[in-house]
C-alpha positions in Angstrom: 0.9 -14.4 12.9 -0.8 -11.6 11.4 0.8 -8.8 9.4 0.2 -5.5 10.7 0.4 -2.8 7.5 0.7 1.1 7.4 0.9 2.8 4.2 2.1 6.5 4.7 3.1 9.4 3.0 6.6 10.6 4.1 9.7 12.4 2.7 12.2 10.2 0.8 15.0 10.6 3.4 12.4 9.7 6.3 12.5 6.0 5.2 15.0 4.6 8.0 12.6 6.6 10.4 9.5 4.9 8.9 11.2 1.4 9.3 12.3 2.1 12.9 8.9 3.3 13.9 6.6 0.9 15.9 3.5 3.0 15.0 3.9 4.9 11.6 0.7 6.3 11.6 1.4 8.2 14.9 4.1 10.1 12.9 2.9 10.1 9.4 -0.2 10.5 7.3 -1.5 7.1 6.0 -3.8 4.2 6.2 -3.8 1.1 8.1 -4.9 -2.3 7.0 -4.0 -5.5 8.8 -3.1 -8.4 6.8 -1.8 -6.8 3.5 1.2 -8.4 2.2 3.6 -7.7 -0.7 1.8 -9.9 -3.1 -1.3 -7.9 -2.4 0.5 -4.6 -3.0 1.8 -5.9 -6.2 -1.6 -6.7 -7.3 -2.9 -3.5 -6.7 0.0 -2.3 -8.7 -1.0 -4.5 -11.6 -4.6 -3.3 -11.6 -3.5 0.2 -11.4 -0.6 0.1 -14.1 -1.2 -2.9 -16.4 2.1 -4.1 -15.5 2.6 -8.2 -15.2 2.5 -9.6 -11.9 6.2 -11.2 -12.0 7.6 -7.7 -13.1 5.5 -5.8 -10.4 6.8 -8.4 -7.7 10.4 -7.7 -8.8 9.6 -3.9 -8.0 8.4 -4.7 -4.7 11.5 -5.8 -2.7 11.9 -4.3 0.6 13.7 -0.8 0.6 14.3 -1.1 4.2 14.6 -3.8 6.9 14.3 -2.7 10.4 16.1 -4.4 13.3 12.7 -4.9 14.9 11.3 -6.8 12.1 9.5 -4.4 10.0 10.1 -4.2 6.4 9.4 -1.3 4.2 8.3 -1.2 0.6 8.1 1.8 -1.6 5.0 2.0 -3.7 6.0 2.6 -7.4 5.6 6.0 -8.6 3.5 4.9 -11.5 1.1 3.4 -9.0 1.0 6.5 -6.9 0.3 8.7 -9.7 -2.6 6.5 -10.8 -4.0 6.6 -7.5 -3.7 10.2 -7.0 -5.6 10.8 -10.4 -8.6 8.5 -9.5 -12.1 9.8 -8.9 -14.7 7.9 -7.4 -16.1 6.5 -10.6 -12.7 5.1 -11.7 -12.4 3.2 -8.1 -15.7 1.2 -8.3 -14.7 -1.0 -11.2 -11.1 -1.4 -9.9 -12.3 -2.4 -6.4 -14.5 -5.2 -8.1 -11.7 -6.2 -9.8 -9.5 -6.2 -6.6 -12.0 -8.1 -4.5 -11.9 -10.8 -7.2 -8.2 -11.5 -6.8 -7.5 -14.7 -4.9 -5.6 -13.1 -2.4 -8.1 -10.7 -1.3 -10.7 -13.2 -1.7 -9.1 -15.4 0.9 -8.7 -12.3 3.2 -12.4 -12.0 3.2 -12.4 -8.8 1.0 -15.7 -7.7 -0.7 -16.1 -4.9 -3.4 -17.0 -2.6 -0.5 -13.9 -3.1 1.5 -11.8 -2.8 -1.7 -13.5 0.5 -2.4 -13.1 2.0 0.9 -9.3 1.2 0.9 -8.6 2.5 -2.5 -10.5 5.8 -1.6 -8.4 5.9 1.4 -5.1 5.3 -1.0 -6.2 7.7 -3.7 -6.7 10.7 -0.6 -3.1 9.6 0.6 -1.6 9.7 -3.0 -3.1 13.0 -3.6 -1.5 14.3 -0.5 1.8 12.7 -1.2 1.7 14.2 -4.6 0.9 17.8 -3.2 3.8 17.3 -0.6 6.3 15.8 -3.1 6.3 12.6 -0.8 6.9 8.9 -1.4 4.4 6.3 -0.3 5.7 3.5 2.0 4.4 0.4 2.9 5.4 -0.7 6.5 4.6 -4.2 7.4 5.6 -6.3 10.6 4.3 -9.4 11.9 2.4 -9.5 14.9 2.3 -12.2 17.3 -1.3 -11.6 18.0 
């Protein structure tokens, strides 16, 4: 079983709708990356904020669990703000660090893949900030 992961910018009051959606990217702006799990999101958070992993993991408990099996996390505001502030020169060293983390290495990520993902996330964070939206991480196991 793989994890389908959509990271979307949405209004706070759209949380339940995001969780209930079978295809969040059809309804909200976002980024799709199969295989991203809660620990990987927490690892990204740590790189962006300097927070310890145990504390970050505590902050990434699901904020909504849909009947259909999707879970939704809310990206912490500190991580969203840091992403929104990144420019291309800032992203490269973070991408190298991210690709060197065990979970990302095991998933076959290299610095280029991490860089591309971080660029997309930074763009999404800027959009969310401009529209005063939250960033939600929608995850659902696929039987594929």
